[in-house]
N, C-alpha and C positions, 0 to 999 in steps of 0.2 A: 453649277455654272458651266456652260460649254465655252471652251476656248480652242482656237486652232492656229496652226503655224504651218509655214513652208519649209521644208528642210533645205538649207543652204548647201552649196557644194561641198564646204569643208567636212560635212558629216557623212559623205557619200560612203556606203558600205558599212556603217557602224550599226549597232543594234538600237532598237527604239529606246531602250533602257539607257544606254550610254548617251543617246541623243537628248533625252529629257533631263537626266541628271546634270549634264554639262551646260545645257543651254538655260534651263530654268532652275537656277540654284536656290529659288526661295522655298523649295521643297527638297527634303534629303533624298538620296538615292533609295534608301529603304522605303520611303513614302511613295515614291514613283513605281517601286517594285510592287508595292501592295495595290496600287491603283491598276497595274497592269493585270495582276492576278484577278482582281475583282472585275475584269472586263470593262474597264471604264476608259480604255485607251484605243483608238481607232487609227489605222493608217490607210488612207484612201478608201474609207467605208469599211474596212474589215477589222474586226477586233484583233488586237495584238497579243502575242505572248512575249515573254522576255527575250526570246531569240529572234523575234521579227526584226529583219534588216530594213533600213530606210536608205532612200536615194535621194539625190538632188531633185527638187520639185515635188516630192511627196507631200501630201497634206496629213498632218497628225492632229487629231482631235482629241480632246481631253473633256471628260465629263467630271469636273472638280467639284468636291464638296463646297458648300458655302463657307465663306471666311470673313473675318473682319478686315475691311479695307486697310492696307498698310498706311502708316503714318507717313505723311510726305511734307515737304516744305512748301506751303502755299503763300508765302510772304513775297508775292510778286507784285509789281507796281506797273501801272500804264503810264508810259513815257509819251506816247503820242496817240491822239484819237481824232478822227474825222468821220464823216459818214461812209468813207470808203475803206478805211484802214485802222488798224490798231498796232501799236508797237509795245511789246512788254518786255520789262527787265525781269528775266527769269532767274530765280535763285538756283543754286546747285541742289540736287536732291529731289528735283521735280521733273517727271517726264513730260513731254509735250504732247503726247498722244497715248491711246489706250494699249496696254499689252499685258497679257496674262492677268495676275491679280490687281493690276493697276487699271482695271476696266473703268473705274470711276475716279481714281486718284491720279489725275493728270491735268495738265493745264487746259487742254481744249475742252474737256469735259466741264472742268470748274467754270470757265467763261461762258459756255452755253447753257449751264443749268443751275449754277450756285452763285456766281458773282452777281452783285446788285449794282446796277441793273444787269440783266443777263444779255448775252450776245449770241443769240441762237444761230446767227447766220455766219459766224466767223469760220473761216477755214486756214489752215497752216499754209504759208507760202514756202517755208523751209524748215528744216529741223536742226535742233542741238541735242547733243548727248544729255541724258539725264544729269550727269555730273558736271557738265560744262554751263557755266552762268552767263547771263548777259542778254543781249538783244534777240528777240523772236518777232518776226513780221507776220501779221495776219491779215487777210482780206475779208472784207464785209459784203463783197459783191462777186458774183461768178466771173464777170468780164474782167474786173480788176485782178482777180485771182489768176486768170488765164495770162494777163499781160505781165504781171510781176514774175510768174513762173518762167515765161519766155525770157524775161531779163536775166533771171538767175541761170537759165540753161544757156544763154548766149554770152555769159560772162560780163553782162553790163552792169551788174551790181558789184560795187567795191566793198569788199568785207575786211574789217580789220579787228584782229584780236590782239589781246595781251595775254602773256604767258610767263610764269616763272619757270626757268629751265635750269638744269643741273650744269654746273660749270661755267665757263666763259667761252662763248662761241668765237672760233677764229676762222676766218675774218669776222669782224663785229657786224657786218652786214653782207648778205650775199642772197642769191637765189638758187633754190633746190629744185632740180629738174630730174625726178626720179618716178618711174612708173609703179603704180600700186595696185596690188591684187590680193584676194584672199589667201590666207594661209592654208594649204591643203592638209587635210587629215588632222587638223587641230581639233581638240576636244572643246576648246573654247573659241568661238567665232572672233577672229581678228584679222588684221591685214598686215602686209609686208611689202617690201620692195620687190618687185617681179619684173626682171628685165625682158623675160620672154613673153608672157601673156599679160602683164599688167597694162592698165590704162594710164595715158599720159597724166601727170600731176606736176604743178608748179606752184612753189611756195616762196615768196619773198619774206626775208626776216632782216630785223635791225635790232641791235642791242640797244635798248633804251637807258638801262642803268645796270652797272655791275653792283650787286647787292652784297656779295661777299666772295670768298675764295671758291665757294661751293655753289652759288646761285647767281643768275642774271635775270632781269626783266627784259622780255623782248617783245617787239612789235611784229605781228605777223600778218601778212597780206596774201592769202591764197588767190590765185588766179582761177584755178579749178576747184571743183567741189566734191572730190572722192571722199568716200566714207573713212573717217578718222585720219584724214590726210595730214592735218598738223601734227597729230600725235605720233603718226609713223615717220613722217619726214624729220621731225626733231629727234626721235630716237635713232633714226638711221645715221644722223651725222654726229652721234655720240652725246647729244645734249637733250635727254628725254625730259618731258614736262614733269615738274616736281609733283610727287604724289600720284603719278600714273601707274597704278599697280599692274594694269593690263599689259603694258608695253615695257615693264621691267622685271616681269616674272615669267616663269614658264607655266604650263597648263596646270600642273598639280599644285604649285605653290599658289596660283591665282584662285583656284577652286577652294583650297583651304581658307585663303584670305576672304573670299566672298561669304563662306560659312561663319567665319570668325573675324570680322573686320577689325583692323587695327590701323591707327594713323601711319600713313607712309611719309616720311620726312616732316612729321607734324601735321599733315594734311590728311583729310579723310576722302579726298577726291583730287582729280587732276587739277592743277592751278591754271585753268584755261578759261578766259572770259571773252565773250563776244562782245566787242567795245563800240564798234560803229559800223553803220551801214549807209551807202550812198547809193540812190537810184532815182529813176525818173518817175515822179508821181503820175500814175496812168491817167488821171482826170485833169489835174492842174497843168500837166506837161512841164513842170518845173523840178529841178533838181532838188532832192530832199536828202538832208544829212541828218541822221539820228545817232544819238551817243548815250551809251549806258555807263555810269561810273563804275570803276572796278569793284568787284564784290568784296564785302567787308572781311570775309575769312581770308582772302588773298592779301588784303591790305594788313591784316594782323599778322599773317605769316611773314610778309616783307618786314614789317616792323620789328618782329622777333629776330629775324636773321640779321637784320642791321645792327640791332643792339648788341647782339653776341659778337659779331664782328669787331664793332667798335670797343667792346670791353676787353677784347684780346689784341687790339691793334698796338 
């Protein structure tokens, strides 16, 4: 199976082995090393050796051996359907699109080729991280796709998330205006507050419920749509999202965690849920409000935290 990827800025100047081992952790470093030795890795069309350096924008192509598709959580539900749109309540642990070994194990592939009936015409309007649950909007028409993409780009779609965060935010509600950019020279792609080169990012938050001395449930309303915006902003104010290993660990610890996952604060993923979307229907020209109930694993975590707090009150 041939797969390819573009090298992001954070890997500028590193070796192709470092790049592959850090970014694609589903194979061990020794496995990537052997694939390079076997001449199965190319950079910009040239066969690599272990010391080959990669730069931002390079195309790295891998001729991977066939493997059994990974097990993913396909327990999604269709919350809304008409002849122009689909709205899906996506579970955590399901990628929305193809990447690496997930070429067939993703939401868009399943909807187009496996779901009954199939939806061969659907396209993603926006994306969620694999481990973020909740609402995903898809278009069944190219014109509708273009219109909704414009609404997202112009900030006309109201997005509301629910998240369990560490601690008790003070004040209980506020606006976070901190620019975001990629972490330079990180072995694991991630983002940070970058006051020099970062892009403007605005998040409104409100504490919906104090769960215990350690955790709170917050409503989040991002005005902008930067990659990992909510995760970065909450970590920046000292209240990272519960279970978010990427933004509470350094590179080495995170890579170890990915190889041997263990629950973080009782969770196996960040406690972040896409709860509600409001937008103008491109055909009906009426305001639509779609809501996805909070994911069961987050509900169970909240119940467990609350029970422990009550027990020691």
